[in-house]
C-alpha positions as CSV (number, residue, x, y, z in Angstrom):
1,X,-45.7,-12.8,1.5
2,X,-43.1,-14.9,-0.9
3,X,-39.9,-15.9,0.5
4,X,-37.1,-13.7,-1.2
5,X,-34.5,-16.0,-3.5
6,X,-31.0,-16.5,-3.7
7,X,-30.9,-14.4,-7.2
8,X,-33.2,-11.8,-5.8
9,X,-30.5,-11.3,-3.4
10,X,-27.2,-11.3,-5.4
11,X,-29.2,-8.6,-7.9
12,X,-29.5,-6.3,-4.9
13,X,-25.8,-6.9,-4.0
14,X,-24.8,-5.6,-7.5
15,X,-26.2,-1.9,-6.5
16,X,-24.1,-1.7,-3.4
17,X,-20.2,-0.3,-4.1
18,X,-17.3,-0.7,-2.7
19,X,-16.1,2.5,-2.2
20,X,-12.4,1.1,-2.3
21,X,-12.6,-0.1,-5.5
22,X,-15.4,1.6,-7.2
23,X,-17.1,-2.0,-8.3
24,X,-19.8,-3.9,-6.5
25,X,-19.3,-6.8,-4.6
26,X,-20.7,-9.0,-7.0
27,X,-18.3,-7.9,-9.8
28,X,-15.3,-7.6,-8.1
29,X,-16.3,-11.6,-7.0
30,X,-16.5,-10.5,-3.2
31,X,-19.8,-11.9,-2.4
32,X,-18.3,-15.6,-0.8
33,X,-22.0,-16.8,0.6
34,X,-25.3,-16.1,0.6
35,X,-27.8,-18.2,2.9
36,X,-31.8,-17.7,2.6
37,X,-33.6,-19.0,5.1
38,X,-37.5,-17.7,5.3
39,X,-37.3,-13.8,5.6
40,X,-33.9,-14.6,7.2
41,X,-30.8,-13.8,4.9
42,X,-27.1,-14.1,5.9
43,X,-24.1,-12.5,3.4
44,X,-20.8,-13.1,3.7
45,X,-18.2,-10.9,2.1
46,X,-14.3,-11.6,1.4
47,X,-12.7,-8.4,0.4
48,X,-9.4,-8.9,-1.0
49,X,-7.6,-6.3,0.9
50,X,-7.9,-5.3,4.8
51,X,-10.4,-2.6,6.1
52,X,-10.5,-3.0,9.6
53,X,-11.9,0.7,9.8
54,X,-14.8,0.3,8.0
55,X,-15.4,-3.1,8.1
56,X,-19.1,-1.6,9.9
57,X,-19.6,0.8,6.8
58,X,-19.6,-2.2,4.2
59,X,-21.6,-4.3,6.1
60,X,-24.1,-1.6,6.4
61,X,-23.7,-1.3,2.8
62,X,-24.7,-4.8,1.9
63,X,-27.5,-4.3,4.6
64,X,-28.8,-1.7,3.3
65,X,-29.6,-3.1,-0.4
66,X,-30.7,-6.4,1.2
67,X,-33.5,-5.5,3.2
68,X,-34.7,-3.4,0.3
69,X,-35.8,-6.6,-0.9
70,X,-39.6,-8.0,-0.2
71,X,-39.8,-10.3,2.0
72,X,-36.1,-9.8,3.7
73,X,-36.9,-9.7,7.8
74,X,-33.4,-9.9,9.4
75,X,-30.2,-9.3,7.1
76,X,-26.8,-10.4,8.6
77,X,-23.6,-9.4,7.1
78,X,-20.4,-10.8,8.1
79,X,-17.0,-8.8,6.4
80,X,-13.7,-11.0,5.8
81,X,-10.6,-10.1,4.0
82,X,-8.0,-12.7,2.6
83,X,-4.7,-11.0,1.0
84,X,-3.3,-13.1,-1.5
85,X,0.4,-13.5,-3.3
86,X,-0.2,-11.5,-6.9
87,X,2.1,-11.5,-9.6
88,X,5.6,-10.1,-10.3
89,X,7.8,-9.5,-12.7
90,X,7.6,-12.2,-15.5
91,X,11.4,-13.6,-14.8
92,X,10.8,-13.8,-10.9
93,X,8.8,-15.8,-8.2
94,X,7.7,-13.9,-5.2
95,X,9.6,-14.5,-2.4
96,X,9.1,-16.8,0.8
97,X,7.3,-15.2,3.6
98,X,6.3,-12.1,1.6
99,X,3.4,-12.0,-0.2
100,X,3.5,-8.4,-1.8
101,X,5.9,-6.2,-2.4
102,X,4.6,-2.5,-3.0
103,X,7.6,0.2,-3.9
104,X,7.0,3.9,-2.6
105,X,8.9,6.1,-5.0
106,X,9.4,9.4,-6.5
107,X,11.1,10.7,-9.1
108,X,12.3,14.0,-7.1
109,X,13.5,14.0,-3.3
110,X,11.6,16.1,-1.1
111,X,8.5,15.5,-1.8
112,X,7.6,13.4,1.3
113,X,7.8,10.2,0.3
114,X,9.4,8.5,3.1
115,X,7.0,9.8,5.1
116,X,4.3,8.6,2.7
117,X,5.8,4.8,2.7
118,X,5.8,5.3,6.7
119,X,2.2,6.3,6.8
120,X,1.1,3.8,4.3
121,X,2.7,1.0,6.0
122,X,1.3,2.1,9.8
123,X,-2.2,2.4,7.8
124,X,-2.5,-0.8,5.9
125,X,-1.2,-2.3,9.4
126,X,-4.0,-0.9,11.8
127,X,-6.4,-1.9,9.0
128,X,-5.5,-5.5,9.6
129,X,-2.5,-6.4,7.5
130,X,0.7,-8.1,8.6
131,X,3.3,-5.5,7.4
132,X,7.2,-4.8,7.2
133,X,8.9,-2.3,5.5
134,X,12.3,-1.9,4.3
135,X,14.1,1.5,4.1
136,X,15.9,1.2,0.3
137,X,17.9,4.5,0.8
138,X,21.2,3.5,1.7
139,X,22.5,6.9,1.7
140,X,20.2,8.5,3.2
141,X,18.2,6.1,5.4
142,X,15.2,8.1,7.4
143,X,13.3,5.4,8.6
144,X,14.7,4.4,11.8
145,X,14.3,7.7,13.0
146,X,11.0,8.0,11.4
147,X,9.7,4.6,13.4
148,X,11.3,5.3,16.8
149,X,13.5,2.8,16.7
150,X,17.3,2.6,17.2
151,X,19.9,0.0,18.1
152,X,21.3,-2.9,16.1
153,X,19.3,-5.9,14.8
154,X,19.7,-9.5,16.2
155,X,21.6,-11.7,13.9
156,X,20.9,-15.5,15.6
157,X,22.9,-17.5,13.3
158,X,25.6,-14.8,12.3
159,X,24.3,-14.6,8.7
160,X,20.8,-13.4,8.8
161,X,18.9,-10.7,10.7
162,X,15.9,-10.4,12.4
163,X,13.5,-7.3,11.4
164,X,13.5,-4.4,13.6
165,X,9.7,-3.7,15.1
166,X,7.7,-1.1,16.8
167,X,4.6,0.1,15.9
168,X,3.1,-3.4,15.1
169,X,5.6,-3.1,11.7
170,X,8.5,-5.1,10.9
171,X,11.4,-3.2,9.5
172,X,14.8,-3.5,7.9
173,X,17.4,-0.2,7.4
174,X,21.1,0.3,6.5
175,X,20.4,2.9,9.2
176,X,20.1,0.1,11.8
177,X,23.7,-1.1,10.9
178,X,25.9,2.0,11.0
179,X,25.6,5.3,13.1
180,X,23.3,8.0,12.1
181,X,25.9,10.0,11.4
182,X,28.2,8.0,9.3
183,X,28.4,8.9,5.6
184,X,27.8,5.8,3.0
185,X,30.2,6.9,0.5
186,X,30.0,3.6,-1.6
187,X,29.7,3.2,-5.5
188,X,26.3,1.9,-7.2
189,X,27.5,-2.0,-7.2
190,X,28.2,-1.7,-3.3
191,X,24.9,0.0,-2.7
192,X,23.0,-2.3,-4.6
193,X,24.7,-5.4,-3.1
194,X,24.1,-4.1,0.3
195,X,20.2,-3.6,-0.8
196,X,19.8,-7.2,-1.6
197,X,21.4,-8.3,1.8
198,X,18.9,-6.2,3.7
199,X,15.7,-7.6,1.5
200,X,17.0,-11.5,1.3
201,X,19.1,-11.8,4.5
202,X,16.1,-10.5,6.9
203,X,14.0,-13.2,8.2
204,X,10.2,-11.0,7.6
205,X,7.4,-13.1,9.4
206,X,4.5,-14.1,7.4
207,X,3.7,-10.2,5.6
208,X,1.3,-9.5,3.6
209,X,3.1,-6.4,2.5
210,X,6.8,-5.3,2.6
211,X,6.4,-1.4,1.6
212,X,9.7,-0.7,0.0
213,X,11.3,3.2,0.9
214,X,13.0,4.1,-2.4
215,X,15.5,6.6,-2.5
216,X,14.6,9.5,-5.3
217,X,15.4,9.1,-8.8
218,X,15.8,5.9,-11.4
219,X,19.1,4.8,-11.0
220,X,20.7,1.9,-9.6
221,X,18.4,0.9,-6.7
222,X,15.6,1.4,-8.6
223,X,17.1,-1.0,-11.4
224,X,17.9,-3.7,-8.6
225,X,14.5,-3.4,-7.6
226,X,13.0,-4.1,-10.9
227,X,15.2,-7.0,-12.2
228,X,16.3,-8.8,-9.0
229,X,13.4,-7.9,-6.1
230,X,10.1,-9.6,-7.3
231,X,7.5,-6.0,-7.1
232,X,3.7,-6.6,-6.9
233,X,2.8,-2.9,-7.4
234,X,4.4,0.4,-6.8
235,X,3.1,4.0,-5.8
236,X,4.0,7.1,-7.5
237,X,4.7,10.4,-4.3
238,X,4.4,13.8,-6.0
239,X,3.8,17.5,-5.2
240,X,1.6,19.5,-7.6
241,X,4.2,21.3,-9.2
242,X,5.6,20.6,-12.5
243,X,8.9,20.1,-11.7
244,X,8.2,17.4,-9.0
245,X,5.8,16.3,-11.5
246,X,8.2,15.7,-14.7
247,X,10.4,13.6,-12.6
248,X,7.9,11.8,-11.2
249,X,6.9,11.0,-14.7
250,X,9.8,9.5,-15.3
251,X,9.7,7.2,-12.4
252,X,5.8,6.2,-13.5
253,X,7.6,5.3,-17.4
254,X,10.3,3.1,-15.5
255,X,7.8,1.3,-13.4
256,X,5.8,0.8,-16.8
257,X,8.8,-0.5,-18.9
258,X,10.0,-3.1,-16.3
259,X,6.4,-4.6,-16.2
260,X,5.6,-3.5,-12.3
261,X,1.9,-1.9,-12.7
262,X,1.7,1.3,-11.1
263,X,-1.4,1.0,-8.6
264,X,-1.9,4.9,-8.3
265,X,-0.2,8.2,-7.5
266,X,-0.4,10.1,-4.0
267,X,-0.2,13.7,-4.3
268,X,1.8,15.2,-1.2
269,X,1.8,19.1,0.2
270,X,-1.6,19.7,-2.0
271,X,-2.8,22.5,-0.2
272,X,-1.8,24.6,2.8
273,X,-4.2,25.0,5.2
274,X,-3.0,28.4,7.7
275,X,-3.3,26.9,11.5
276,X,-4.2,30.5,12.7
277,X,-6.8,31.4,10.1
278,X,-7.8,27.9,8.4
279,X,-7.3,29.6,4.7
280,X,-6.9,27.2,2.5
281,X,-3.8,27.9,-0.4
282,X,-2.4,25.7,-3.0
283,X,1.5,27.2,-2.6
284,X,2.8,24.7,-4.9
285,X,-0.1,24.6,-7.7
286,X,-3.0,22.1,-7.7
287,X,-4.9,19.4,-9.7
288,X,-1.0,18.3,-10.8
289,X,-1.5,14.7,-9.3
290,X,-4.5,14.3,-10.7
291,X,-3.7,15.4,-14.3
292,X,-1.1,12.8,-13.9
293,X,-2.9,10.0,-12.9
294,X,-5.1,11.0,-15.7
295,X,-2.8,11.5,-18.3
296,X,-1.4,7.6,-17.1
297,X,-4.5,5.8,-16.9
298,X,-3.9,5.7,-12.8
299,X,-5.7,6.1,-10.1
300,X,-5.2,9.5,-8.1
301,X,-5.1,7.6,-4.2
302,X,-5.2,10.5,-2.3
303,X,-4.1,14.2,-1.6
304,X,-2.6,15.0,1.8
305,X,-2.4,18.6,2.9
306,X,0.8,20.9,4.2
307,X,1.0,20.1,7.7
308,X,3.6,21.0,10.1
309,X,2.8,18.1,12.4
310,X,3.1,15.5,9.6
311,X,6.3,16.8,9.7
312,X,7.2,16.9,13.3
313,X,5.6,13.2,14.2
314,X,7.9,11.7,11.7
315,X,10.8,13.2,13.0
316,X,9.5,12.5,16.9
317,X,9.2,8.3,15.5
318,X,5.5,8.9,15.9
319,X,4.5,9.2,12.5
320,X,0.6,10.7,12.4
321,X,-1.6,7.6,11.6
322,X,0.0,6.4,15.6
323,X,0.6,9.7,17.0
324,X,-3.4,11.2,15.7
325,X,-5.0,7.9,14.6
326,X,-8.6,10.0,15.2
327,X,-7.0,13.0,12.4
328,X,-8.3,13.7,9.2
329,X,-4.9,13.2,7.9
330,X,-4.6,9.6,9.3
331,X,-7.9,9.3,8.0
332,X,-6.8,9.8,4.4
333,X,-3.8,7.8,5.0
334,X,-5.9,4.9,5.5
335,X,-8.0,5.7,2.5
336,X,-4.6,5.6,0.6
337,X,-3.8,2.2,1.9
338,X,-7.0,0.8,1.6
339,X,-7.1,2.4,-2.2
340,X,-3.5,0.4,-2.5
341,X,-4.6,-2.7,-1.3
342,X,-7.5,-2.6,-3.3
343,X,-6.0,-2.0,-6.7
344,X,-3.3,-4.7,-5.8
345,X,-5.9,-7.4,-5.2
346,X,-7.4,-6.4,-8.6
347,X,-4.5,-7.4,-10.1
348,X,-3.4,-11.2,-11.3
349,X,-2.8,-13.3,-8.3
350,X,0.3,-15.6,-8.2
351,X,-0.1,-19.0,-9.0
352,X,3.7,-20.2,-9.1
353,X,3.5,-22.1,-6.2
354,X,0.3,-24.4,-7.3
355,X,1.6,-25.2,-10.7
356,X,5.0,-26.2,-12.3
357,X,6.8,-23.7,-14.4
358,X,6.1,-24.3,-18.0
359,X,8.6,-22.8,-20.8
360,X,7.6,-23.1,-24.1
361,X,10.4,-22.6,-26.7
362,X,10.0,-22.5,-30.7
363,X,13.5,-24.5,-32.2
């Protein structure tokens, strides 16, 4: 029996398509090493995104293709991931201790953006990443309640803040610094300064991703984020109805204008499933998020049902991903998280730490 060659193994791996990138492992440069020893083949796959919950599925996918080759006996597959810092707006550099900032935005309020942001962050953490959440909604901070965190952050030096922690996430919000019922009666400049301070004065620890929960709209806070905060990518949250989609389009176009790549669209409350009879009804319309994604050539990252448990669990400080990790909804959030991170991994990486900055001027 002829021994299989390394080239044949690589060729076989071109038939193994990564479900999160839609590309084969060779094209996506995830094949780290191939070792052939007689009829035994060892393959190392290194993903650019965390994938703890489907590690074995990916290994089996690779194993199946390599095992189909003549002359192959045992196939050993090792799957790991390495999360890199990705490029940000041209005028900015990535922050120290934060590899990637992901903004979660919606043009309109009430579409479940904060719930999506916290579950996305928790899902990324469950998949094996080091994750933080920044609540950028100064007027209506909701992350303290959703994360079930109370009390004030410590300030060891009187200048910087230690992030609050729960469910394996690092978190910061204006809500930790004020009473829950105190209204923030501030003008725009004070709000943007508060956002910058919350980001820069928090002692974030080695984050792979910082998920920023933005307030609705395209105003001061969004402009500050675009101009002063290094963002690697954005996720747009919408519901299927036309009114929400109108505003979501504005949010998407804003990120395009400020050169922040939109990683995809999440359609929230896409379908209502009756808790009594199981009847499914798209009460907010159907297909809106998909049409928007197609229109702007971005990915539809996932569709979430209108489910009372999602609301109850977020209000109770135990979001769905941690409250019911084995549920279908938690599974959808993890799929969204992997796709978001995979889209980001496909973007250009940041090399500013490796090379000096060269500026060419025409005199």
